[in-house]
PDB file as gemmi writes it, atoms N, CA and C in Angstrom:
CRYST1    1.000    1.000    1.000  90.00  90.00  90.00 P 1                      
ATOM      1  N   UNK A   1       0.816  -1.197   0.053  1.00  0.00           N  
ATOM      2  CA  UNK A   1      -0.133   0.027   0.037  1.00  0.00           C  
ATOM      3  C   UNK A   1       0.828   1.353  -0.046  1.00  0.00           C  
ATOM      4  N   UNK A   2       0.380   2.260  -0.672  1.00  0.00           N  
ATOM      5  CA  UNK A   2       1.115   3.390  -0.673  1.00  0.00           C  
ATOM      6  C   UNK A   2       1.124   4.196   0.586  1.00  0.00           C  
ATOM      7  N   UNK A   3       2.216   4.820   1.052  1.00  0.00           N  
ATOM      8  CA  UNK A   3       2.213   5.699   2.219  1.00  0.00           C  
ATOM      9  C   UNK A   3       1.893   7.073   1.909  1.00  0.00           C  
ATOM     10  N   UNK A   4       2.532   7.474   0.846  1.00  0.00           N  
ATOM     11  CA  UNK A   4       2.251   8.884   0.378  1.00  0.00           C  
ATOM     12  C   UNK A   4       2.199   9.017  -1.160  1.00  0.00           C  
ATOM     13  N   UNK A   5       1.469  10.036  -1.607  1.00  0.00           N  
ATOM     14  CA  UNK A   5       1.712  10.335  -3.033  1.00  0.00           C  
ATOM     15  C   UNK A   5       1.506  11.927  -3.111  1.00  0.00           C  
ATOM     16  N   UNK A   6       2.538  12.566  -3.713  1.00  0.00           N  
ATOM     17  CA  UNK A   6       2.469  13.926  -3.773  1.00  0.00           C  
ATOM     18  C   UNK A   6       3.028  14.531  -5.022  1.00  0.00           C  
ATOM     19  N   UNK A   7       2.597  15.691  -5.324  1.00  0.00           N  
ATOM     20  CA  UNK A   7       3.054  16.495  -6.306  1.00  0.00           C  
ATOM     21  C   UNK A   7       3.702  17.743  -5.887  1.00  0.00           C  
ATOM     22  N   UNK A   8       5.013  18.256  -6.248  1.00  0.00           N  
ATOM     23  CA  UNK A   8       5.466  19.361  -5.867  1.00  0.00           C  
ATOM     24  C   UNK A   8       6.220  20.104  -7.004  1.00  0.00           C  
ATOM     25  N   UNK A   9       6.245  21.504  -7.010  1.00  0.00           N  
ATOM     26  CA  UNK A   9       7.049  22.260  -8.156  1.00  0.00           C  
ATOM     27  C   UNK A   9       8.450  22.139  -7.951  1.00  0.00           C  
ATOM     28  N   UNK A  10       9.152  22.409  -9.085  1.00  0.00           N  
ATOM     29  CA  UNK A  10      10.672  22.495  -8.978  1.00  0.00           C  
ATOM     30  C   UNK A  10      11.233  23.272  -7.893  1.00  0.00           C  
ATOM     31  N   UNK A  11      10.390  24.298  -7.534  1.00  0.00           N  
ATOM     32  CA  UNK A  11      10.833  25.251  -6.418  1.00  0.00           C  
ATOM     33  C   UNK A  11      10.508  24.591  -5.065  1.00  0.00           C  
ATOM     34  N   UNK A  12       9.883  23.508  -4.953  1.00  0.00           N  
ATOM     35  CA  UNK A  12       9.560  22.876  -3.573  1.00  0.00           C  
ATOM     36  C   UNK A  12       8.294  23.057  -3.013  1.00  0.00           C  
ATOM     37  N   UNK A  13       7.358  23.745  -3.824  1.00  0.00           N  
ATOM     38  CA  UNK A  13       6.022  24.040  -3.311  1.00  0.00           C  
ATOM     39  C   UNK A  13       5.288  22.808  -3.463  1.00  0.00           C  
ATOM     40  N   UNK A  14       4.645  22.141  -2.368  1.00  0.00           N  
ATOM     41  CA  UNK A  14       3.775  21.016  -2.442  1.00  0.00           C  
ATOM     42  C   UNK A  14       2.442  21.468  -3.075  1.00  0.00           C  
ATOM     43  N   UNK A  15       1.978  20.920  -4.160  1.00  0.00           N  
ATOM     44  CA  UNK A  15       0.885  21.426  -4.812  1.00  0.00           C  
ATOM     45  C   UNK A  15      -0.309  20.518  -4.416  1.00  0.00           C  
ATOM     46  N   UNK A  16       0.038  19.162  -4.276  1.00  0.00           N  
ATOM     47  CA  UNK A  16      -1.121  18.290  -3.898  1.00  0.00           C  
ATOM     48  C   UNK A  16      -0.456  16.958  -3.273  1.00  0.00           C  
ATOM     49  N   UNK A  17      -1.239  16.582  -2.333  1.00  0.00           N  
ATOM     50  CA  UNK A  17      -0.814  15.175  -1.667  1.00  0.00           C  
ATOM     51  C   UNK A  17      -2.223  14.476  -1.480  1.00  0.00           C  
ATOM     52  N   UNK A  18      -2.190  13.147  -1.597  1.00  0.00           N  
ATOM     53  CA  UNK A  18      -3.360  12.406  -1.387  1.00  0.00           C  
ATOM     54  C   UNK A  18      -3.788  12.298  -0.037  1.00  0.00           C  
ATOM     55  N   UNK A  19      -4.915  12.916   0.208  1.00  0.00           N  
ATOM     56  CA  UNK A  19      -5.416  12.869   1.610  1.00  0.00           C  
ATOM     57  C   UNK A  19      -6.000  11.562   2.030  1.00  0.00           C  
ATOM     58  N   UNK A  20      -6.218  10.666   0.996  1.00  0.00           N  
ATOM     59  CA  UNK A  20      -6.894   9.431   1.371  1.00  0.00           C  
ATOM     60  C   UNK A  20      -5.913   8.512   2.098  1.00  0.00           C  
ATOM     61  N   UNK A  21      -4.622   8.668   1.737  1.00  0.00           N  
ATOM     62  CA  UNK A  21      -3.714   7.788   2.310  1.00  0.00           C  
ATOM     63  C   UNK A  21      -3.486   8.240   3.823  1.00  0.00           C  
ATOM     64  N   UNK A  22      -3.218   9.315   4.181  1.00  0.00           N  
ATOM     65  CA  UNK A  22      -3.468   9.800   5.744  1.00  0.00           C  
ATOM     66  C   UNK A  22      -2.371   9.129   6.655  1.00  0.00           C  
ATOM     67  N   UNK A  23      -1.291   8.463   5.915  1.00  0.00           N  
ATOM     68  CA  UNK A  23      -0.386   7.876   6.894  1.00  0.00           C  
ATOM     69  C   UNK A  23       0.780   8.843   7.125  1.00  0.00           C  
ATOM     70  N   UNK A  24       1.154   9.097   8.344  1.00  0.00           N  
ATOM     71  CA  UNK A  24       2.273   9.894   8.901  1.00  0.00           C  
ATOM     72  C   UNK A  24       3.548   9.028   8.564  1.00  0.00           C  
ATOM     73  N   UNK A  25       4.340   9.581   7.703  1.00  0.00           N  
ATOM     74  CA  UNK A  25       5.709   9.088   7.546  1.00  0.00           C  
ATOM     75  C   UNK A  25       6.612   9.116   8.687  1.00  0.00           C  
ATOM     76  N   UNK A  26       7.283   8.222   8.847  1.00  0.00           N  
ATOM     77  CA  UNK A  26       8.307   8.181   9.932  1.00  0.00           C  
ATOM     78  C   UNK A  26       9.657   8.752   9.421  1.00  0.00           C  
ATOM     79  N   UNK A  27      10.189   9.750   9.931  1.00  0.00           N  
ATOM     80  CA  UNK A  27      11.408  10.264   9.366  1.00  0.00           C  
ATOM     81  C   UNK A  27      10.824  11.210   8.323  1.00  0.00           C  
ATOM     82  N   UNK A  28      11.915  11.695   7.449  1.00  0.00           N  
ATOM     83  CA  UNK A  28      11.772  12.731   6.293  1.00  0.00           C  
ATOM     84  C   UNK A  28      12.240  12.067   4.907  1.00  0.00           C  
ATOM     85  N   UNK A  29      11.406  11.036   4.531  1.00  0.00           N  
ATOM     86  CA  UNK A  29      11.832  10.484   3.151  1.00  0.00           C  
ATOM     87  C   UNK A  29      11.848  11.331   2.020  1.00  0.00           C  
ATOM     88  N   UNK A  30      10.864  12.236   2.067  1.00  0.00           N  
ATOM     89  CA  UNK A  30      10.739  13.143   0.808  1.00  0.00           C  
ATOM     90  C   UNK A  30      11.891  14.288   0.739  1.00  0.00           C  
ATOM     91  N   UNK A  31      12.043  14.884   2.017  1.00  0.00           N  
ATOM     92  CA  UNK A  31      13.126  15.764   2.098  1.00  0.00           C  
ATOM     93  C   UNK A  31      14.401  15.168   1.836  1.00  0.00           C  
ATOM     94  N   UNK A  32      14.641  13.977   2.281  1.00  0.00           N  
ATOM     95  CA  UNK A  32      15.875  13.463   2.043  1.00  0.00           C  
ATOM     96  C   UNK A  32      16.142  12.966   0.585  1.00  0.00           C  
ATOM     97  N   UNK A  33      15.122  12.638  -0.056  1.00  0.00           N  
ATOM     98  CA  UNK A  33      15.124  12.407  -1.497  1.00  0.00           C  
ATOM     99  C   UNK A  33      15.499  13.799  -2.244  1.00  0.00           C  
ATOM    100  N   UNK A  34      14.921  14.849  -1.917  1.00  0.00           N  
ATOM    101  CA  UNK A  34      15.070  16.140  -2.464  1.00  0.00           C  
ATOM    102  C   UNK A  34      16.590  16.658  -2.222  1.00  0.00           C  
ATOM    103  N   UNK A  35      17.014  16.423  -0.943  1.00  0.00           N  
ATOM    104  CA  UNK A  35      18.350  16.886  -0.870  1.00  0.00           C  
ATOM    105  C   UNK A  35      19.479  15.937  -1.459  1.00  0.00           C  
ATOM    106  N   UNK A  36      19.378  14.714  -1.481  1.00  0.00           N  
ATOM    107  CA  UNK A  36      20.321  13.735  -1.771  1.00  0.00           C  
ATOM    108  C   UNK A  36      20.275  13.423  -3.271  1.00  0.00           C  
ATOM    109  N   UNK A  37      19.050  13.410  -3.957  1.00  0.00           N  
ATOM    110  CA  UNK A  37      18.864  13.125  -5.331  1.00  0.00           C  
ATOM    111  C   UNK A  37      18.573  14.315  -6.146  1.00  0.00           C  
ATOM    112  N   UNK A  38      17.529  14.876  -5.862  1.00  0.00           N  
ATOM    113  CA  UNK A  38      16.994  15.957  -6.841  1.00  0.00           C  
ATOM    114  C   UNK A  38      17.757  17.009  -6.863  1.00  0.00           C  
ATOM    115  N   UNK A  39      18.211  17.659  -5.691  1.00  0.00           N  
ATOM    116  CA  UNK A  39      19.159  18.859  -5.860  1.00  0.00           C  
ATOM    117  C   UNK A  39      20.480  18.598  -6.235  1.00  0.00           C  
ATOM    118  N   UNK A  40      21.029  17.445  -5.956  1.00  0.00           N  
ATOM    119  CA  UNK A  40      22.340  17.244  -6.506  1.00  0.00           C  
ATOM    120  C   UNK A  40      22.264  16.687  -7.900  1.00  0.00           C  
ATOM    121  N   UNK A  41      21.057  16.644  -8.457  1.00  0.00           N  
ATOM    122  CA  UNK A  41      20.961  16.228  -9.879  1.00  0.00           C  
ATOM    123  C   UNK A  41      21.421  14.809 -10.192  1.00  0.00           C  
ATOM    124  N   UNK A  42      21.213  13.812  -9.280  1.00  0.00           N  
ATOM    125  CA  UNK A  42      21.428  12.434  -9.563  1.00  0.00           C  
ATOM    126  C   UNK A  42      20.255  11.935 -10.014  1.00  0.00           C  
ATOM    127  N   UNK A  43      19.898  12.204 -11.227  1.00  0.00           N  
ATOM    128  CA  UNK A  43      18.774  11.860 -11.902  1.00  0.00           C  
ATOM    129  C   UNK A  43      18.665  10.542 -12.710  1.00  0.00           C  
ATOM    130  N   UNK A  44      19.627   9.744 -12.666  1.00  0.00           N  
ATOM    131  CA  UNK A  44      19.769   8.688 -13.490  1.00  0.00           C  
ATOM    132  C   UNK A  44      18.651   7.522 -13.206  1.00  0.00           C  
ATOM    133  N   UNK A  45      18.398   7.258 -11.779  1.00  0.00           N  
ATOM    134  CA  UNK A  45      17.515   6.308 -11.402  1.00  0.00           C  
ATOM    135  C   UNK A  45      16.276   7.150 -10.847  1.00  0.00           C  
ATOM    136  N   UNK A  46      15.076   6.582 -11.153  1.00  0.00           N  
ATOM    137  CA  UNK A  46      13.832   7.300 -10.427  1.00  0.00           C  
ATOM    138  C   UNK A  46      13.458   6.426  -9.248  1.00  0.00           C  
ATOM    139  N   UNK A  47      14.362   5.914  -8.545  1.00  0.00           N  
ATOM    140  CA  UNK A  47      14.096   5.166  -7.294  1.00  0.00           C  
ATOM    141  C   UNK A  47      15.002   5.533  -6.286  1.00  0.00           C  
ATOM    142  N   UNK A  48      14.600   5.671  -5.107  1.00  0.00           N  
ATOM    143  CA  UNK A  48      15.440   6.001  -3.854  1.00  0.00           C  
ATOM    144  C   UNK A  48      14.920   5.154  -2.741  1.00  0.00           C  
ATOM    145  N   UNK A  49      15.892   4.586  -2.015  1.00  0.00           N  
ATOM    146  CA  UNK A  49      15.694   3.839  -0.723  1.00  0.00           C  
ATOM    147  C   UNK A  49      16.076   4.716   0.349  1.00  0.00           C  
ATOM    148  N   UNK A  50      15.044   4.853   1.476  1.00  0.00           N  
ATOM    149  CA  UNK A  50      15.288   5.606   2.596  1.00  0.00           C  
ATOM    150  C   UNK A  50      15.222   4.743   3.835  1.00  0.00           C  
ATOM    151  N   UNK A  51      16.218   4.823   4.637  1.00  0.00           N  
ATOM    152  CA  UNK A  51      16.360   3.993   5.889  1.00  0.00           C  
ATOM    153  C   UNK A  51      16.218   4.936   6.999  1.00  0.00           C  
ATOM    154  N   UNK A  52      15.464   4.681   8.137  1.00  0.00           N  
ATOM    155  CA  UNK A  52      15.334   5.343   9.313  1.00  0.00           C  
ATOM    156  C   UNK A  52      14.965   4.349  10.410  1.00  0.00           C  
ATOM    157  N   UNK A  53      15.300   4.609  11.513  1.00  0.00           N  
ATOM    158  CA  UNK A  53      15.126   3.602  12.742  1.00  0.00           C  
ATOM    159  C   UNK A  53      13.654   3.075  12.575  1.00  0.00           C  
ATOM    160  N   UNK A  54      13.571   1.860  12.373  1.00  0.00           N  
ATOM    161  CA  UNK A  54      12.350   1.070  12.432  1.00  0.00           C  
ATOM    162  C   UNK A  54      11.520   1.298  11.241  1.00  0.00           C  
ATOM    163  N   UNK A  55      12.014   1.778  10.085  1.00  0.00           N  
ATOM    164  CA  UNK A  55      11.212   1.897   8.860  1.00  0.00           C  
ATOM    165  C   UNK A  55      12.183   2.100   7.697  1.00  0.00           C  
ATOM    166  N   UNK A  56      11.690   1.475   6.550  1.00  0.00           N  
ATOM    167  CA  UNK A  56      12.405   1.534   5.385  1.00  0.00           C  
ATOM    168  C   UNK A  56      11.328   1.810   4.193  1.00  0.00           C  
ATOM    169  N   UNK A  57      11.648   2.942   3.428  1.00  0.00           N  
ATOM    170  CA  UNK A  57      10.550   3.154   2.489  1.00  0.00           C  
ATOM    171  C   UNK A  57      11.442   3.265   1.095  1.00  0.00           C  
ATOM    172  N   UNK A  58      10.634   2.948   0.034  1.00  0.00           N  
ATOM    173  CA  UNK A  58      11.109   3.173  -1.321  1.00  0.00           C  
ATOM    174  C   UNK A  58      10.192   4.440  -1.891  1.00  0.00           C  
ATOM    175  N   UNK A  59      11.094   5.218  -2.638  1.00  0.00           N  
ATOM    176  CA  UNK A  59      10.242   6.362  -3.266  1.00  0.00           C  
ATOM    177  C   UNK A  59      10.649   6.358  -4.649  1.00  0.00           C  
ATOM    178  N   UNK A  60       9.536   6.466  -5.424  1.00  0.00           N  
ATOM    179  CA  UNK A  60       9.634   6.469  -6.860  1.00  0.00           C  
ATOM    180  C   UNK A  60       9.172   7.820  -7.344  1.00  0.00           C  
ATOM    181  N   UNK A  61       9.734   8.349  -8.385  1.00  0.00           N  
ATOM    182  CA  UNK A  61       9.237   9.668  -8.857  1.00  0.00           C  
ATOM    183  C   UNK A  61       9.472   9.819 -10.343  1.00  0.00           C  
ATOM    184  N   UNK A  62       8.726  10.713 -10.824  1.00  0.00           N  
ATOM    185  CA  UNK A  62       8.869  11.042 -12.350  1.00  0.00           C  
ATOM    186  C   UNK A  62       8.679  12.534 -12.352  1.00  0.00           C  
ATOM    187  N   UNK A  63       9.273  13.191 -13.500  1.00  0.00           N  
ATOM    188  CA  UNK A  63       9.229  14.652 -13.681  1.00  0.00           C  
ATOM    189  C   UNK A  63       8.202  14.916 -14.927  1.00  0.00           C  
ATOM    190  N   UNK A  64       7.787  16.077 -14.864  1.00  0.00           N  
ATOM    191  CA  UNK A  64       7.224  16.843 -15.926  1.00  0.00           C  
ATOM    192  C   UNK A  64       8.111  17.863 -16.231  1.00  0.00           C  
ATOM    193  N   UNK A  65       9.115  17.822 -17.181  1.00  0.00           N  
ATOM    194  CA  UNK A  65      10.179  18.836 -17.328  1.00  0.00           C  
ATOM    195  C   UNK A  65       9.578  20.151 -17.905  1.00  0.00           C  
ATOM    196  N   UNK A  66       8.664  20.032 -18.821  1.00  0.00           N  
ATOM    197  CA  UNK A  66       8.079  21.302 -19.421  1.00  0.00           C  
ATOM    198  C   UNK A  66       7.285  22.135 -18.402  1.00  0.00           C  
ATOM    199  N   UNK A  67       6.670  21.480 -17.269  1.00  0.00           N  
ATOM    200  CA  UNK A  67       5.939  22.160 -16.337  1.00  0.00           C  
ATOM    201  C   UNK A  67       6.700  22.336 -15.065  1.00  0.00           C  
ATOM    202  N   UNK A  68       7.863  21.792 -15.013  1.00  0.00           N  
ATOM    203  CA  UNK A  68       8.796  21.873 -13.780  1.00  0.00           C  
ATOM    204  C   UNK A  68       8.003  21.279 -12.571  1.00  0.00           C  
ATOM    205  N   UNK A  69       7.494  19.984 -12.711  1.00  0.00           N  
ATOM    206  CA  UNK A  69       6.761  19.271 -11.722  1.00  0.00           C  
ATOM    207  C   UNK A  69       7.368  18.135 -11.442  1.00  0.00           C  
ATOM    208  N   UNK A  70       7.355  17.608  -9.928  1.00  0.00           N  
ATOM    209  CA  UNK A  70       7.856  16.305  -9.566  1.00  0.00           C  
ATOM    210  C   UNK A  70       6.654  15.617  -8.962  1.00  0.00           C  
ATOM    211  N   UNK A  71       6.591  14.389  -9.412  1.00  0.00           N  
ATOM    212  CA  UNK A  71       5.570  13.390  -8.799  1.00  0.00           C  
ATOM    213  C   UNK A  71       6.149  12.265  -8.034  1.00  0.00           C  
ATOM    214  N   UNK A  72       5.819  12.063  -6.774  1.00  0.00           N  
ATOM    215  CA  UNK A  72       6.553  11.236  -5.894  1.00  0.00           C  
ATOM    216  C   UNK A  72       5.574  10.199  -5.116  1.00  0.00           C  
ATOM    217  N   UNK A  73       5.819   8.843  -5.182  1.00  0.00           N  
ATOM    218  CA  UNK A  73       5.132   7.934  -4.544  1.00  0.00           C  
ATOM    219  C   UNK A  73       6.154   7.264  -3.456  1.00  0.00           C  
ATOM    220  N   UNK A  74       5.571   7.007  -2.270  1.00  0.00           N  
ATOM    221  CA  UNK A  74       6.363   6.609  -1.139  1.00  0.00           C  
ATOM    222  C   UNK A  74       5.527   5.379  -0.770  1.00  0.00           C  
ATOM    223  N   UNK A  75       6.373   4.276  -0.572  1.00  0.00           N  
ATOM    224  CA  UNK A  75       5.733   3.175   0.155  1.00  0.00           C  
ATOM    225  C   UNK A  75       6.827   2.276   0.774  1.00  0.00           C  
ATOM    226  N   UNK A  76       6.258   1.382   1.737  1.00  0.00           N  
ATOM    227  CA  UNK A  76       7.250   0.587   2.549  1.00  0.00           C  
ATOM    228  C   UNK A  76       8.099  -0.400   1.573  1.00  0.00           C  
ATOM    229  N   UNK A  77       9.315  -0.422   1.826  1.00  0.00           N  
ATOM    230  CA  UNK A  77      10.321  -1.282   0.914  1.00  0.00           C  
ATOM    231  C   UNK A  77      10.082  -2.634   0.785  1.00  0.00           C  
ATOM    232  N   UNK A  78       9.478  -3.161   1.982  1.00  0.00           N  
ATOM    233  CA  UNK A  78       9.233  -4.650   1.857  1.00  0.00           C  
ATOM    234  C   UNK A  78       8.023  -4.973   0.825  1.00  0.00           C  
ATOM    235  N   UNK A  79       7.340  -4.062   0.534  1.00  0.00           N  
ATOM    236  CA  UNK A  79       6.282  -4.300  -0.495  1.00  0.00           C  
ATOM    237  C   UNK A  79       6.809  -3.952  -1.845  1.00  0.00           C  
ATOM    238  N   UNK A  80       6.483  -4.806  -2.846  1.00  0.00           N  
ATOM    239  CA  UNK A  80       6.825  -4.750  -4.274  1.00  0.00           C  
ATOM    240  C   UNK A  80       5.674  -4.411  -5.077  1.00  0.00           C  
ATOM    241  N   UNK A  81       5.307  -2.974  -5.076  1.00  0.00           N  
ATOM    242  CA  UNK A  81       4.115  -2.585  -5.661  1.00  0.00           C  
ATOM    243  C   UNK A  81       4.378  -2.408  -7.286  1.00  0.00           C  
ATOM    244  N   UNK A  82       3.788  -3.168  -7.937  1.00  0.00           N  
ATOM    245  CA  UNK A  82       4.020  -3.295  -9.337  1.00  0.00           C  
ATOM    246  C   UNK A  82       3.220  -2.019 -10.150  1.00  0.00           C  
ATOM    247  N   UNK A  83       2.236  -1.596  -9.587  1.00  0.00           N  
ATOM    248  CA  UNK A  83       1.435  -0.492 -10.149  1.00  0.00           C  
ATOM    249  C   UNK A  83       2.069   0.939 -10.061  1.00  0.00           C  
ATOM    250  N   UNK A  84       3.056   1.097  -9.220  1.00  0.00           N  
ATOM    251  CA  UNK A  84       3.565   2.407  -8.954  1.00  0.00           C  
ATOM    252  C   UNK A  84       3.890   3.229 -10.126  1.00  0.00           C  
ATOM    253  N   UNK A  85       4.553   2.655 -11.019  1.00  0.00           N  
ATOM    254  CA  UNK A  85       4.969   3.376 -12.230  1.00  0.00           C  
ATOM    255  C   UNK A  85       3.845   3.880 -13.159  1.00  0.00           C  
ATOM    256  N   UNK A  86       2.833   2.899 -13.267  1.00  0.00           N  
ATOM    257  CA  UNK A  86       1.535   3.319 -14.065  1.00  0.00           C  
ATOM    258  C   UNK A  86       0.799   4.334 -13.310  1.00  0.00           C  
ATOM    259  N   UNK A  87       0.713   4.227 -11.974  1.00  0.00           N  
ATOM    260  CA  UNK A  87       0.036   5.252 -11.267  1.00  0.00           C  
ATOM    261  C   UNK A  87       0.566   6.622 -11.317  1.00  0.00           C  
ATOM    262  N   UNK A  88       1.928   6.545 -11.120  1.00  0.00           N  
ATOM    263  CA  UNK A  88       2.682   7.970 -11.394  1.00  0.00           C  
ATOM    264  C   UNK A  88       2.368   8.589 -12.744  1.00  0.00           C  
ATOM    265  N   UNK A  89       2.350   7.654 -13.850  1.00  0.00           N  
ATOM    266  CA  UNK A  89       2.167   8.117 -15.237  1.00  0.00           C  
ATOM    267  C   UNK A  89       0.683   8.688 -15.335  1.00  0.00           C  
ATOM    268  N   UNK A  90      -0.193   7.976 -14.762  1.00  0.00           N  
ATOM    269  CA  UNK A  90      -1.468   8.550 -14.786  1.00  0.00           C  
ATOM    270  C   UNK A  90      -1.756   9.943 -13.918  1.00  0.00           C  
ATOM    271  N   UNK A  91      -1.133   9.917 -12.846  1.00  0.00           N  
ATOM    272  CA  UNK A  91      -1.238  11.086 -12.137  1.00  0.00           C  
ATOM    273  C   UNK A  91      -0.599  12.448 -12.910  1.00  0.00           C  
ATOM    274  N   UNK A  92       0.577  12.098 -13.453  1.00  0.00           N  
ATOM    275  CA  UNK A  92       1.372  13.126 -14.328  1.00  0.00           C  
ATOM    276  C   UNK A  92       0.279  13.609 -15.332  1.00  0.00           C  
ATOM    277  N   UNK A  93      -0.210  12.548 -16.092  1.00  0.00           N  
ATOM    278  CA  UNK A  93      -1.016  12.910 -17.146  1.00  0.00           C  
ATOM    279  C   UNK A  93      -2.210  13.899 -16.826  1.00  0.00           C  
ATOM    280  N   UNK A  94      -3.018  13.315 -15.834  1.00  0.00           N  
ATOM    281  CA  UNK A  94      -4.149  14.171 -15.408  1.00  0.00           C  
ATOM    282  C   UNK A  94      -3.930  15.240 -14.740  1.00  0.00           C  
ATOM    283  N   UNK A  95      -2.762  15.438 -14.003  1.00  0.00           N  
ATOM    284  CA  UNK A  95      -2.502  16.693 -13.304  1.00  0.00           C  
ATOM    285  C   UNK A  95      -1.900  17.784 -14.313  1.00  0.00           C  
ATOM    286  N   UNK A  96      -1.306  17.335 -15.076  1.00  0.00           N  
ATOM    287  CA  UNK A  96      -0.659  18.213 -16.329  1.00  0.00           C  
ATOM    288  C   UNK A  96      -1.779  18.975 -17.070  1.00  0.00           C  
ATOM    289  N   UNK A  97      -2.939  18.341 -17.112  1.00  0.00           N  
ATOM    290  CA  UNK A  97      -4.052  19.039 -17.813  1.00  0.00           C  
ATOM    291  C   UNK A  97      -4.734  20.064 -17.081  1.00  0.00           C  
ATOM    292  N   UNK A  98      -4.583  20.075 -15.688  1.00  0.00           N  
ATOM    293  CA  UNK A  98      -5.293  21.177 -14.880  1.00  0.00           C  
ATOM    294  C   UNK A  98      -4.268  22.123 -14.339  1.00  0.00           C  
ATOM    295  N   UNK A  99      -2.885  21.874 -14.490  1.00  0.00           N  
ATOM    296  CA  UNK A  99      -1.989  22.647 -13.892  1.00  0.00           C  
ATOM    297  C   UNK A  99      -1.867  24.026 -14.343  1.00  0.00           C  
ATOM    298  N   UNK A 100      -1.865  25.158 -13.547  1.00  0.00           N  
ATOM    299  CA  UNK A 100      -1.661  26.465 -13.870  1.00  0.00           C  
ATOM    300  C   UNK A 100      -0.635  27.010 -13.068  1.00  0.00           C  
ATOM    301  N   UNK A 101       0.595  27.542 -13.537  1.00  0.00           N  
ATOM    302  CA  UNK A 101       1.690  27.960 -12.703  1.00  0.00           C  
ATOM    303  C   UNK A 101       1.463  28.817 -11.742  1.00  0.00           C  
ATOM    304  N   UNK A 102       0.513  29.703 -11.739  1.00  0.00           N  
ATOM    305  CA  UNK A 102       0.089  30.722 -10.584  1.00  0.00           C  
ATOM    306  C   UNK A 102      -0.723  30.290  -9.497  1.00  0.00           C  
ATOM    307  N   UNK A 103      -1.354  29.034  -9.663  1.00  0.00           N  
ATOM    308  CA  UNK A 103      -2.257  28.404  -8.733  1.00  0.00           C  
ATOM    309  C   UNK A 103      -1.391  27.502  -7.716  1.00  0.00           C  
ATOM    310  N   UNK A 104      -1.851  27.599  -6.457  1.00  0.00           N  
ATOM    311  CA  UNK A 104      -0.962  27.043  -5.480  1.00  0.00           C  
ATOM    312  C   UNK A 104      -1.793  25.758  -4.811  1.00  0.00           C  
ATOM    313  N   UNK A 105      -3.115  25.812  -4.968  1.00  0.00           N  
ATOM    314  CA  UNK A 105      -3.901  24.788  -4.250  1.00  0.00           C  
ATOM    315  C   UNK A 105      -4.632  24.010  -5.369  1.00  0.00           C  
ATOM    316  N   UNK A 106      -4.719  22.767  -5.151  1.00  0.00           N  
ATOM    317  CA  UNK A 106      -5.445  21.836  -6.139  1.00  0.00           C  
ATOM    318  C   UNK A 106      -6.292  20.865  -5.391  1.00  0.00           C  
ATOM    319  N   UNK A 107      -7.104  21.328  -4.561  1.00  0.00           N  
ATOM    320  CA  UNK A 107      -7.832  20.407  -3.621  1.00  0.00           C  
ATOM    321  C   UNK A 107      -8.951  19.755  -4.471  1.00  0.00           C  
ATOM    322  N   UNK A 108      -9.311  20.150  -5.633  1.00  0.00           N  
ATOM    323  CA  UNK A 108     -10.329  19.690  -6.559  1.00  0.00           C  
ATOM    324  C   UNK A 108      -9.544  18.408  -7.184  1.00  0.00           C  
ATOM    325  N   UNK A 109      -8.296  18.268  -7.232  1.00  0.00           N  
ATOM    326  CA  UNK A 109      -7.580  17.116  -7.809  1.00  0.00           C  
ATOM    327  C   UNK A 109      -8.056  15.840  -7.001  1.00  0.00           C  
ATOM    328  N   UNK A 110      -8.401  16.014  -5.676  1.00  0.00           N  
ATOM    329  CA  UNK A 110      -8.821  14.778  -4.966  1.00  0.00           C  
ATOM    330  C   UNK A 110      -9.968  14.173  -5.575  1.00  0.00           C  
ATOM    331  N   UNK A 111     -10.968  14.858  -6.269  1.00  0.00           N  
ATOM    332  CA  UNK A 111     -12.092  14.194  -6.979  1.00  0.00           C  
ATOM    333  C   UNK A 111     -11.578  13.225  -8.185  1.00  0.00           C  
ATOM    334  N   UNK A 112     -10.501  13.482  -8.506  1.00  0.00           N  
ATOM    335  CA  UNK A 112      -9.799  12.660  -9.832  1.00  0.00           C  
ATOM    336  C   UNK A 112      -9.102  11.427  -9.303  1.00  0.00           C  
ATOM    337  N   UNK A 113      -8.171  11.730  -8.134  1.00  0.00           N  
ATOM    338  CA  UNK A 113      -7.562  10.551  -7.474  1.00  0.00           C  
ATOM    339  C   UNK A 113      -7.858  10.459  -6.156  1.00  0.00           C  
TER     340      UNK A 113                                                      
END                                                                             
């Protein structure tokens, strides 16, 4: 099961997160992903493993380069979720249709996902 699904801009503004998941992440896997991979432009792989005391997460992401958006899915590493790549592709496609750069809230996207 997914722990978190979120969309943020290249500048770091979180535009949308899936409220249905509602799981509080242990540690800071998304912050660590941003600092260790995205900011340092280690973009060869779209997979990052995060370890914290008592928890291990896998983070998968994709970019929409034209819109400067990042789509991230977080799940427990012991799970091998085969649908994550397809889910990220679907979210990317749907969100890119409603994205407007000067808009900061996308609560209506909950109805889509």
